[in-house]
N, C-alpha and C positions, 0 to 999 in steps of 0.2 A: 504493500500500499504506500510506503514511504517513497519507493521508486516512482510509483504512479503520480504522486503529488509533485515530485521533482519535475517530471515530465510536464505536468500541467502548468507549473510555474514557468518552465522554459517556453512552452507554447504561448503562454500569456505574454511573455516578453516579446517573442517574435510577432505575435498578433498586434501589440501596441506599436512596434517599430513599423510594421507593414502598413498599418492604418494611417500613419502620417507620412508615409513615403509612396504608396501605391494608390468600377461599379458598373456594373452593367446589370440593369434590372431585367435580366432575361427570364424566360419561363422555364429554363432548364432545371433539373433536379438530379437526385442521385439514388443509386441502389447500393446498399451495404448490407453486411451480414456477418455471421460468425460460422466457421466451418468446424464441426466436431466429429469425433470417432464415436463408435457405439458406447463407449464408457463415459462420454461427456467431456472428454479431454480435447483441448484445442489442437487443430491440425494446421501446421505451418506449411508454407511453400505449396499450397494447393493452387492449381491453375483455374482461374475463374474467367469464364467467357460470358459476356452479356450481349445478347443479340436482339436487335429491334426486329420484331416479327413482321412488321410491314415493309421494311426496306432491306432487311438482312444485313444492316450495318452492325459491325462487331466492335467491341472494346474488351481488352483483356487486362488482367491484373493477377496478382498472387496474394494469398493470405499471409499475414505476418505471424510472429511467434505467438500471438494471442488468438490466432485463428481468424482475426478480423480482416475484412477486405472492404473497400468501397470504390465505387466507380462514379464519379461525379460528372457533371455537365452533360447530362443525357437529355434529349428532347422528350416531351411527354409521349406516352404510347404504351403498347403491350411489349413486354420483353421476356425472353427465355434466359434463365441463368443456368449455366452448365459448370459443374465443379469436377476436376479431374486431378487425382493424385494416386501414385503407385500404391498398390495393396488394397485399394478400395474400388468398389463399383462406380461407374460414372454417374453423378447425380445431376439430374435435369428437371427444372421446374419451369413450366410454361404459364403464359397468360398472366404474368405479373404486371399489374396496371400501375404505371408511373404517371402521377399527375403533376401539373405545374406547381413548382415552388414547395412541394411537400415531399420529402424523401421517404423511401419505404425500406423495410428490412426484408431480406430474403436469406434466411439461415439454412444451412445445409447440414443435415445429419446423415453422415456417410454409413455405408454398409460394407463390411469386409467382402472382398471378391476381386475379380480381375477387371482391369480397365475396360475390357471389351464388353463386359456386362454393364447393364445400365439400370438405374432406378428412376422412372419417369413419374413426376407428380404435376398435377395441374393446381395452380394457386387457388386458394380459397376466394370465393367471390367477395366475401367481407374481409376487408383488411383493417387491422388495428394500426393506429398511428403510434408507433413505438420509437420514432426517430426524431420527433420535433414537438415543441410545445406551442407551435403556431395554431391559432384558432382560425380555422377556415373550413371551406367546403368546396368540393369539385362537383359540378353538375355534369353528369356524364352523357354519352351519346344517346343512350336510350331515352333519356329525359328530353334532351334537345330536339330530337327528331320526332317525338311522339306527343309531347304535352301540347295542349291547346293554347296558343299565344296569339292574341288578337293584334295582327300586324307583323307577326313572326320576328319580333325583336328579342334576341337572346339576352339582352341586358337585364330584363326583367326576371330572369331566372335566378338572379341574385336573391330574390325574395324567399327562396327555398331555404335559406340559411338563417338560423335563429339570430336575433339581434339586429336584423335588417328591416328597416321600416320605410314605408312610403305612404303618402297621403291618400292615394287612390288605388282601387282594386285593379286586378289584372284583366278585368272584363273590358276596359277601355282600349280603343284603338290606338296603337303606338307603333309606327313603322319607321319614322324619320329620326333625324338628329335632334339635339337639344333635349333628348330624354335623359332621364336620371332622376335626380331629386331624392336619392337614397340617403338615409342616415344610418349609420352603423355604430352600435354600442354607445349611442348617445352623442356621437360626434356630428358635426355639420356636414352637409353634402358638399359645401365649398371646400372642405378640408379632405375630401376623398379624392381618389384618382382612378381613371379608367384607362386601361392600356390595351392596345391591339398588337400582339406579338412583341411586346416590350416597348412599343412607341406610345407615347403619351396621346390619349384620345380625348382629353378634356380641353376646354377653351381657356385661352389666357385671359379673355375678357370676362368670362363667367365660369370660375372653377366649379367642378362638380357636374357640369352638363357635357354631354358627349357631343363630339363633332360629327358623329355618324352612327349608323346602325349597322352592325356586322350582318353579313349574309348568313342566315341561319344554317343553310345546308353546307356551308364552308367551315363552320365552327366545330372544332374537335372537342373542346370543353370550355366551360366557364368557371374560372377559379375565383373564389370569393375569400379574401383575406381580411378578417375583421379585428384581429388583436394579436399582439405579440409575434408578428412576423419577424424574421431574422434580420440582422443588420444589413444584409444584402439588399433589402428593399426600403426605399425611402420615398421622399417627396409628398408623403401624405401622413396625417396624424389621425385620420378617421376612417381607415380601411381602403381596400383596393378591390377593384373588379377587373379581372385580367381575361381577355378573350384570346384563345389560342386557335389558330387556324390549322386545319388539316394539312397533311402532307400527302403526296402521292405515294403509292406503293408499287409492288412488283407486278400487280395485275391492273388492267384497265377497268375503271368503274366510272359510272356517270348517272345522272338523273335529269330528267326534263319534267316540268311541272307547271301547273297553274292553279291558283286559288281565286275563288270567285264569290263576290257578295253583291247583293242589290237590296233595295228597300222592301222587296217582297219577302225577304228572309228576316227582316228585322221587326222588332216590336216598336210601337210608337212610344215617344217620351211622355212622362207624366204631365209636363207642362202643356204639351200640344194636345193631349187628350182632354184637357180641361176646356178647350176651345172648340166649338162645333165645326169651325171652318178648317181646323187642322187636325182632325181626329184620325189621321193616318200617318204612317211613317214617311218622313220626308224622302224626296227622290235621292237615290244613291246608285252610283256604279263604281264598283271596286274590283280591280284585277291586279293580282300579284303573280308574276310568272318569271321563269328563269330556267337555268340549266347549269350543271357543272360537270366537268370531265377531269379525271386524274389518272395518273399511272406513270410508267417509266418513259424516259426520253432515250431512244435508241436508234441506231443505224444498223440494219441487219449486216452481220459479218464484219462490221467495222467498229462499232462503239456500243458498249453496255449490253452486249449479248446476254450476259447473266443477270441483267436487270438489278444491278447492285450499286450503280454509280449515280445516276441522275434521275430525279423524279420531279413531277410537276402537278399542280392543280390549277385549273382555270374555271372561274365561276362568274356568271352574270345574273343579275336579277333586276326586274323593273316593277314599279308600282304606277298604276293609273287610278286616281280617285277623282270622281266627279260628283258634286253635290249642288243643291240649290239653296239659296238664302232669300229670305223675304224682309223687306224693310217697310215699315209704316212711318210716315213723317207728316209734319205740318208745313205747308209751303204757301207763299203769297198767292192770292187769287189772281185770276186774269185781269179783273178790274184794277187791282193794286198795281199791276205791272204798267198801267197807263197813268198812274198817279191818282186814281179814284179810290178813296178809302171810305166811301159811304157805307160799306158793310160793317164799319166799326161804330156806326151811330146807335146800334143796339147791341145786346149780348151776342157774342160770336165765339167761334172755336179759339179765337186768339185771346180774348178778354171776357171775363164774366159779366161785365157791364159796359155801358157805352163809353167810347173814348172820342173825345173831340180833338181834332188837330188844330193847334194854334199857329198863326203866322209868327215866327220868331222875330221878325222885324217890327211888328206892330203889337203883338200880344193878343190880337183878335182872332177868332176862328176863321179857318178857311171855309169859304161857302160850300155847303154840301159835303164838307170833308174831302174836297177835291183840290189838289195842288195844281195850279195852272202849269202848262207846259213850259212857259217861259221861265218859271222859277225852278224847274226840275234840274237836278244834277245829272249830267250825262253818265258819269260813273255810277252814281247812286241808282239810277234806273237800270243800268247794266247789271248791277248786283241783284236787283229783283228779278231781272230776266235770266240770271244765272240759274235760278231754281227751276225745276220742271214744273209743268202746269199741273193743277190738281186733276185727279182722275177718278174721284169718288169720295164717299164718306165712310169712314172706317172707325174701328175701336180706338178709344183714347183720344178723340177729337182729331185724328189724322184725316187729311184730305188727299193723300197721295200714297200710293204703294207701288212696289216693283219687285219682281222675282228675278234674280240674277244667278247665273251659275258661278261657281268657283271651282278651281281645279288644283291638284297637286300631283306632281310627277317625281319619280325617284328612280335612279339607276345606281346599281352597285356593281363594281368590278373587283374581283379578288384574284390575286396571283400568288402562288406558292411554289418555291423551287428549293429542292434539297440536293446537295451535291457532295458526294464522297470521293474527292479526287485521289486520296490515298488512305492507307489504313489508319493513320493517325491525324487525319485532317477532315474537317466537316464544315461545309458552308451552307447557310440557309438564307433565303430572301423571301420577304413578304411584302406585298403591296395591296392597299385597299383604297378604292376610290368611292366616294359617296357624293353623288350629284343629285341635289334636291332643287326643284323649281316649283313655283306656285303663283297663283294669281287669286287675290282677294275678290270678294264680290262687291263690297262697298267700302267706302271710307266715311266714317261718321254718318252712315245711313244713306249716303248718295253715291252715285257712280261717277264721281269726278276725281281725278288724280288717284285712281285706284293703285294699290300697292302690288307690285310683282316682286318675287323673290328668286334669288339664285344663290346656291350654296355649293360650290364645287370643292369639296374637302378631300384631303388625302392623308394617309399614314403609310410609312414604309419602314422597314427594318432590314439590316443586313448584319448577320452574325457569322463569326469564324471561330471555330474551336480547334485548338492545336494541342494534341496529347503528346507532350515532349517525352514522357515516360509514363509507365502505369501509375506513378505517384505524383506526377507534375502535369498540370493542365492549365492552359491559358485560353480565356474567352474574350473576344472583342465584339462589342455590339454598337452599331451606329444606327441611330433612328432619326426620323424626321416626320413631322406632321404639320399641317396647316389648316386653319379654320378660316374660311372666307365667307363673308356675307355681303352680297350685292343687293341692295334694296332699291328698286326702281319705281317708276311711274308708268302705268300702262298707257301707251301712246297710240293705241288703235283708235281710229276715229278722231273726233275733235273735242271730245267732252272735257278734256283736261286743260284746253286752251282758254286763257282769259279773253283773248280777242274775239272768241266765238260770240258772246253776248254783247261785245263792244266795250269791254274794260280796257282803258288805255292811260290810266293815271301814271305819272312819272315816278320812277323809283328814287328813293334816297341814296341807295347804293346800286347804281346800274351796272356796275362791273362785276364779272365773274359769277353771274347767275347760272346755276346748274341747268335750269330750264327757264329761259327768259319769259316765255309766253305760257305761264302756268297760273291757274286760278289762285287767288288769295284765300285767306280764311275769313269767313264772314259770320259774325255773331250778332243775332238779333233776338230780343226777348220773344219767347213763345213760338219761335220758328226753328225748324231744324238748322243745324250748323253745316254750312259748306266749308269743308276743311281741305285746304290744298296740301297740307302735311309737310313734314320735314324732308321728304325725299325728292331726288335720289341721294343715296349715301352708300358708304361702303366701309368695310373693315376687314383686316386679315390678321391672324395671329399665328406666326410661325414658331415652332419649338424644334430645336435640333439638339441631339445629344450624342456624345460619344463616351463610351465606358470600357473599362477593362477589368476583368476579374481573374485573379491568379490563384490557383488552388495547389496546395501542397499537402500530401498525405504523409504523416510522420507517425509511425506506430499506430496507436488507436485515435489519433487526432487527425481531423481533416480541417486544415487551416486555409481560410479564404481571406483575401485582401483585394481591394480594388478602388477605383476611382470613377467618378461621373462628372463630366463637364457639360453644362447646358447653356445654350444661347437661345433666348426667346424674346418675344416682343409683341407689339400690337400696332399695326398701321391703322390709325383711327381717323375716319372721316365722318363719324356719327357721334358727336359729343357736344351737344348744344345745352349748356347749363343755364336755362332760363325758367325752370319750373318754379323757382321761388321769387321771381320778379313780377310784381303786379303789372298786368298789361303786357307782359312779354310775349314772345312768339318764337316758334321753332321753324317758321316758314320764311324762306328767303324772299318770297313774293308778297310778303306782308300779311298783317292780321288787322282787320277792322272790327271795332266793337261799337255797336249802336245801342245806346241804352234809352230807356223812356225818359230818364232825367239825366242831363249832362253834368259833369263835375263842375263844382264851384257855382252852380246856378247859371251856367252859360245858356244863352237862348236856344230853344228847341221847340219842337211841335208838341211835346208831351207823350209822344209814342215812339218807340224804336223804329217802327215801320215808316212812319212819316219822316223821321230823321234820315233814314236811308234815302228816300226819294229826294230830299234836299241835299244829301251828301254830307250831313252834319254828324260826324262821328264823335264818339266820347273819347276813344283812344285808338291809336294806330301804332303798330310796332313793326319793325323790319330789321332783319339781320343782314350783315354784309357777307363778304367772302367766307365760305365755310372753313372752319378750323380743321387742319389736317396735322396730326401728330404722330410721328413715328417713334413710339416708345421702345426701348431696348433694356434688357437686363441679362445678367448671367449668374450662374452659381457653380460652385465647385464642392463636391462631396467626396469624402474618403470613408471607407469602412474596413473593419477587420473582424473576423469571427472564427471561433474554434468550435467544432463539433467533436466532443470527447466521448467515445464509447468506453465508459469506465469498466463495465463488465457486460455480460449478456443480458442483464436486467436494466441497467441504468445507462441513460444517454444524457449528457449535459451539453447545452449550447450556450455560449456567452460571446459577446462582442460589443463593439461600439461603432457608432456612425457620427461623423463630424460633418458639419455643413457650414459653408460660407456662401452667402448670397447677398445680392443687393436688390433693393426694390425697383419697381418700374418708375424711378425718379429721374430718368434721363430721356430726353428727346434728341434724336440725331440732329434736329434742326434748332434745338434750344428754345422751342416755343412752348414752355409751360410756366405757370405762375402759381405761387403759393402765398397764403396769408400767414404772417409771422406775428403773433400777438406781442411778442417781446419787442418787436420793432415798430409797434404802433405808437405814434407820437401823441400822447394825451394832451399835450399843450396846443395842438393844432387840429382839433376835430373838425369835421365838415360842419357847415351851418345848414340846419334842416328846417323845412317848413313844419311847424307844430301840427297842422291839421292833416297834412298829406304824407308826412315823413320824407318827402322828396328833397333832394340836395339843392340848396340855394347857391352855396359857394364852398370853396375849400378843396383839398386834395382828395380825390375819389380813390386814390391808390395808397392812402395812408396805411402802412403795414404790410403792403403787397411787395413781394420780391420775385425777381426772375433769377434762377440759379446760374452761376457762372460769372466770369469776368468779361466775356465777350461772346457775341453770337458766333456759332460755327459758320463757315463758308457755305456749308450745305443748305443752310436755311435762307441765305440771301437770294433774292429773286424768286423765292417761293412763298414767303410770308410778308404781306404788306407791312405789318406792324414792325417787322425788323428792318425792312428797307427804309422806312421813314425816319428811323433813329429817334422817334418821339419818346420811346420808353426806355432808352439806354440807361437812364438814371435809376432804374429799378433793378439793374444787375447788382447781385450782391457779392460777387467775387468767390462764391463757394457753392455748396450744396444746400438745397432747401431744407433738408433734414439729414441726419447722419444715416448712412446705409448700415443695415444690420450685418456688418462685415466681420464681426467676431466669429471664431470658431465655436459653434454650439455642439457640445458633445452629448450624444444620446446613447445611454447604455441599453443593452438587451441581454437577458439571461432567461433560460428555461431548461427544464428537465422532464424527461419521460422515463417513468419507472414501471417496468413490467411485473406487476404483483404475481400474476400467473400467466400462462400462455394465452389466457382469454381476458385478462384484466389489466388495464393500463391507467396509471395516474400521471397527470401532467400538470406542472406548475410553471408560471411564467410571470415576468415583469419586464416592462420596456418603456423607453421614451421615444416619441415620434414627433417629427416636425413637418409642417406643411409648407408648400410653396405658394405664397400669396400671388394672386394674379392681378391684372389691371381691373380693379372693381368697376363695374359698369354704372356705378352711381357717383363715382368720384373721378372726374376728367380734369386733370390739371391743365390740359391743353385747350379745354373749352372755357376756361376762365377768361375774364377780361385781362389784358387787352387783346387777346388772341381771337376771340369771337366778338366782333363789333356788333352793337345793336343800338338802334335809336328808337325812342318812343315819343309820340306826339299826342297832346291832349287837345280836345275841342278844335279840331281842324276840319278841313273840307276835302272830300274824297277825290276831287278832281286835281288836287295838288297837295297831297298830305304833307310833303316836306316843308311847305310854307307855313304850317302851324307852329305854335310854340313848342319847342322841344322840352321834354320832361326828363329831368335827371333823377330817375328812380334809384332808390338805394340798390347797391349791387348784391346780387346773390353770388356767393363765392364758396368754392369747395377747396379743402386743403387736407393735409395729412400731418399727423402728429410727428414732431421732430424726434420723439423718442419712439422709434419704430422697431418693436419687438416682433419676433417671428412666432406665429401660432404654433402651439405644441400640445401634446397630450401625454399623459403617463397612464398606462393601464396594467392591471394585474389580474391574474386568472388562475383558477384551479379547475381541472377537468378530470372526471372519471368516465372511462370508456370500457364497455364490456361487449364481447362477441357472444351473442346468445344462440345463434345458429351459424351454420357455415356461410350464410348469406346475409345475416342481419346483425347489426350492432345497435347498442343504445348508449347515449352519452349525456351526461349531466355536467353542467359547467356553471361556475360563478364568474361573472366578469365585472370588474370595477374599472371605472375610468374618471380621470379629472382632466379637464381642458383648461389651459391657461393662455393668456394673451390673445384671446379670440378677437376678431375684428368687429367693430361696431362704429356707429356714427354718433358724434356728440356735438350739439349746436354750441358753438363758442359765443354766440351772440343772443342767447336766451335771456329774457328778463329775469331778475331775481323774483322769488316766489312772492305773490301778492302785489306785484307792482301795479297792475292796471286798476286795482281797487283803491289805491291811494288817492286822496283828494287832489293832490298836486298833479296826478296823471289824467284828470278828467279832461276829455276832449282832445287828448293827444293821440296821434297815430302810433301804433305799436313800434314802427321803425324809428320814430322820433325818440322813443324811450330806450332803445337798445344801447348797450355799453359802447360798442364800436360804431361811432357815428358814420353814416354814409353807406352802411352795409345792411342788408336784410339778414336772413339766416346765413350762418357760416358753418355748414356741417364739416366736421373734421373726422376723418377716418383715423381711428386709433386701435391699438391692440391691447385692450384692457378687460375684455370679457372673460368670464370663467364659467365652467359647467361641471356637474358631477353626474355619473351614471352608475347605477347598481342594478345588475340583472341576473336572474336565474334562467338558464337556457337548457332545454331538454330537447334531445334529437334522437329519432329512431329512423334508421335507414335499412332497407333491404335492397341490396344490389340486384340487378336483373338476374334471376335464376329461376329455372323451371317455369318460365312464362309469366312471372310476376315480379314487379318492382314496386315499392312504395316507400314514402318518407313522410314523417311528420316532424315539424319544427314548432316548438312553443317557447315563447318568451314572456317572462313576467318581470317587469322593469320599471324604473323611475328615473326620469332625467330632470335635473334642475339646472337653471342658468339665469343670468342676468340680461341676456339678449340672445335670441335664437338665429339671428342672421345679420350680415353686415349692414343691411338697410334698416334694421330695427333702431328706433330712436329711444329716447327716455321720456318717462312721464314728466320728470323734472331733473335737470342735470345737477341741481343743488341738493337733491334728495335721491341719490342714485339707488339707495336701498329698496326703493319701491319697485325696482325692476326685478328683484330676486323672486323667483317663483318657478312653477313647473314650466319646463321648456315647452315651446310650441311644437317641438318634435317628440314630445312624450306620448307614448301609447302604452298603457298599463298592460294590456294583454294582446298578444299577437299569436295566432295559430295558422300555420300554412301546411296543407297536406297535399301530396301528389301521388299518383299511382299510374302504372301501365300494366295492363292485364291482358294476356293472350287467352281468350275464352277457350276452354277445353271442349266445348260442346260440338258434336257432329263431326269432329275431325277424323274419327275412326270409323264412321258409318260406311256401310257397303253401298249405300245409295249415292251415286255420283251426283244426282240432282240436289240432295240435301247437302252433301259436302260442298258443292259449288256455291250454294246459296246461303246456307246457314252456318257452315263451318269456316274456320279460319278468320273469324273476326277478332278484333282487338278493341279494348276500351282504355282510355286515358282520362285523367281528370286532375284539375287544380282546385283546391277548396281553401278559401281564406275567411278568417274571422279576425277583426281588429276593433279594438275600442277607440273612441274618438280622441281628439286632441283637446288640451285644456281650453278653458274659456275665461274671459273677464267681462264683467258687466260695466257698461258706460256708454258715453257717446262723445261728440266732439266739442262739448262745452268746455271753455277755458276757465274752470272754476278756481284754478290755481293762480290765475292772473299773471301768466308768464308769456303770453303772446304765442302759444302753441296749443294745439289740440291733440297732440300725439298720444294715443293709447290710454287715456285717463280712466281709472276705475271709479265707481261710485261706492258709496258706503252700503254694506249689506247688513240686514237686520235679521239675524237667526238663519236657519236653514230651511229652504223651501221644500214643500212636499213634492215628491217625484213619483209619478205613476209607473207601474210596470209596463203600461202601454201608453201610447199617445192618448191624452185625455183633455177634455175641455175643462177650464177653470172658470168658475163663476165668481161674482164679486165677493161671495162669502168664503171663498177659498176651497170650496168643495168641487168634486169632479162629477160630471154627468155626461153621458154619451162617450164616444171615442172620436176624437179628432186629432189635432197635431201639436199638442202642448208637450214640450220636453220637460218643463218644470213649471210649478205653480208660481206666478209672479206675486201672489198675495200670501203673506205669512201672518197668521193671527189677526186677520182682518185689515192689515196695513200693507202697503207696498214692500216688497222684499228689498228693493234697491232705492235709495234716496241719494240725491246729489249733495255732496259735502258743502258746508257753508263756504262762501267766497273766501279765497286765500288760505283755506285749510287743507291739510293732507287727508286722503281717504283712509279708511280703516282696513282696506284690503290692498295687498300687493298685487302685481300683475300675475294673472294665471294662478290665483291662490284658492279658487273655489274647489270644494271637496269633490265634486263630480266633474266629469269631462263631457265633451260634445258627443254628438251622435256618431257612432262607429259605422262599420260596414261589414257585410259578408258577401262572398262571391262564389259561384259555382261554375267553372268551365268544364266541359266534357267534350270528348272526341270519340267517334266510332270509325274504324277504318277496316278495310278488307283488301287483301292482296290476291290478284289473279296471276298465277304463274304460267309462263310459257315454257321456260326451261328452268334449270336449277338456278341460273344467274339472272334470268330476266323476268320481270313481272310488272304489272300495272296495279297501282293501289288507288282505291277510292276512299275519300275521307269526307266525313261530315262533322263539323265542329259547331258548338254553341257556346257562347260567352255569357255568363250569368243565365244559364239555360232555364232556371226556374223563375226568371224575371223578378227576383226578390227586389223590393224597393229599397235602394240605399239613399236614405234621406240626407239632404244638404244640412249645412250648419244651422244651428238655432239662432234666432234673432236675439241679440244680447243688448239692444238699445232700449233702455227703460222708457223712453218717450215714444216708442213705436207702438202702433196699434196691434202688432203681432209679437210683442215681447214675450219671450219664452216659447215661441212656436217655431216649428220647422215648416218652411215654406217652399222647399224645392226637393227635387228627387233626380237621381241620375242612374246610369248604368242599366238602361233598358237592354233587353236581350238582343244580341246579334247572332246571326248564323253565317256559316261559310262552308262552301263545297269545294272540293278539289280532286284533281287526278294527277297521279305521278307515275312516270315510267322510269324504271331503274334497271341498269344492266351491270 
């Protein structure tokens, strides 16, 4: 034992040295084991050959003096392990399933005899994890190919693992990118990662969301790592979902298929059924079709005749989805388009009472409510003509409706190449292309400037494994991925043109319009909004990685060390920060607002419609040339780990991972800006108008800085604000905030102890770091002065730039100069038992704490109670803010924290004798003080109010799946019965999940802080909750059965009351004892194969998603002032069905 400890100490020293001087997140794994003779003694120098059963690729090693052997850096698949040593029969064990990232043990118990004799064993279907403390799960081929997935997106198979949560059931259609939204063991989805054959598959702009959906028929396995993964895996603190693509084999195989859906196969939605005019399923055409071919690449008599060198897979899939949408809107009448507003002289669909139009020059009414043609504004009348003509009378006072199609197309291409140029060399290449295009039906209810989408995304990886000796292996992995988003405007026809109805007002910023002749945004009270929108725009997020992993086997130690270098970024042309600016716009072509009453008592007609005809707007805003920012960042990581086989029962893994990274704080053009509170000059605040909060005079950039001492040459000629030199004085000579460039050391340790041959106990602890992306709510390149915008008040539409310019307080986004990297620490204990040759049961406890989580804090919030002070009466909120001249200043900071405790139970039967099933149950609780980067604070001066149940909390989650080859009529002598009733299979997915936490309140600013974010009301006792939805009457009793989730009356009084002005609530966020409505889901599939030959067959499938059409109710109304408070008012997940045919050879 002392000698073993000395070796462990030596290995640790080597490990630490290599960790700081030498990472490739490959999906490779290892096979190891112990060779023993009949007495149980170790057998040294046994020749061990490991052969990939698909490609015949071999690796050899020998057992050491402890009988231990290991063969690392193997690609996932089925392997044969053969052991040969003189004096014993040859041992051979087949069908050993090696999964990505999780090693397996194949022990050899030898029998005395001649080498020419052999002992052949087939691996048990159920494999205990005796080699690693990693908490994970592999979704195998039988499940991937046979479970009913609506949209055939393999990403959602991650739900089969305990500890994985998602807000919606697997009945919903999901076939495209941007899917994900998983939380694992209480972590955030933004802190997880998705990979495709080792290449990062998540967006730099929105961490946690996938840039594509893998082709289901090309996926070999889905690996879910939720806790305590080894030091070899990094970049995420909240789990990983790893897609592994199939490789070709020695034989040719292929499949051609089509999946078909339409509205005749679907149930109608609950909301549509409540309306007599829509009591049918909406029109739908959906086709998903493709093919894949794989096998050896060979030239007869010249190359690869033995089919052992070069293999390929080629796959393509397409999706075509066609739906129709209906819009009901209120539009100006035909008379109004001529200036005749006589229809407003009595009650109308626009106003509940008569409205008289006054002449703003005299103050007297227009005769007959008719505006003379000589007084009409050409552009104002053109605005009215922009709207479509009324075509009837409809629900909700609408007088226009239209049905329009929308469509989505998708294409996926997958390439897989494996090459064995020589015995000790292996090369693999993977490429995935995900191309998504779509056209929306409406924009804000009208078919003007409709958005079209294009997302041509790719991932690729190239790996090379070199076996220098049986104990020395080196792996290199180079990967690349890019997430592209092109958002355009549909230019078919002329409906997007502003010139079509005659709009021709001059722009304030005429230069560099993306579409010069595009409709503006028009806002009129009681009329539908014409919205020209912010597009066209685009963004692209490249991620490139190169890593190396070096493996050395020394005695019973397998030591790995390596590095990872990453270069990533975001080329962003879609970052307009105007959401917090009153009267702001995201439309380059302008936004007009016509109110019934104009600001400051300016003359008007008294109605927004009349003001439009005269061209008298209340507010106009226009942005100048769009900001384009090429963000760049890089990171460097090192790792070292040791897997120590102490004896045949105990395996210990320990390691460290060090990370150096900088944030996305650099633009290649230098065009970003930040707000530095420490540099705000309190002696020179901007002078504001007390009533409006607008800037009268002063420096509007007080406290704003541009990083660097000079602008790079790359930005010159590209950014007008750089070329002008106007803002050079804002250069600060350095970085806007320090990069997190220190080496962060994250330890990992775990052990697996085989109590018996069928019982394993695993323990683990580890620290994990995330790679923060470019958060899509904080765009430093969209801040002033990089995105110019002008606002005008009380002007004339025919020349909006001639009106008085309004200096609104600036909405500014920034980042905390103390920029810590999000991380988590988790600990776990697992007991696993093999209960049959194909079935295991596993019970685990998982604990996690998250630190330095991202969240936004408003630097310019008012102190608690400010607006209720006597000295604040009549003052605009922006006038009262600490930093004068600014509106909200949301600052991204890493100060959030979370805790998770979960009991996880899993039962799995691998496919054997025609049956596979799995059950995953999670009982857990997640607490945090913010559940996502965009979550704000109730009150930044009382941050403790935010601590409560996480929005990602789900107390109970159960997911079951099964695949069953029905045994009936397979052996019948009747060919007719066998052909029709025999050979059927069933598969299913069943989900039960409790709801997310709730808070009760509305948007009232009772705290007096100038913000309405997520404030809870006081709660008085506990409400009565029925076992079923029930009606609550005024006395608090229930009668009948309707849709109440809780009784809003407690003891004859309202359960929720608003706190007194300027006081704190008696409830934290999400602190109510019960949660929202949960969901259940039942997917089922039936399929039958018709064989032509042993290798060729056609398969028919029928699939139903939520086949029992169980109503999954939407969230409960938690607004105490609402008439439906305490009630559930929506339902989703109506049943969908799908039919398909597949030909396989």
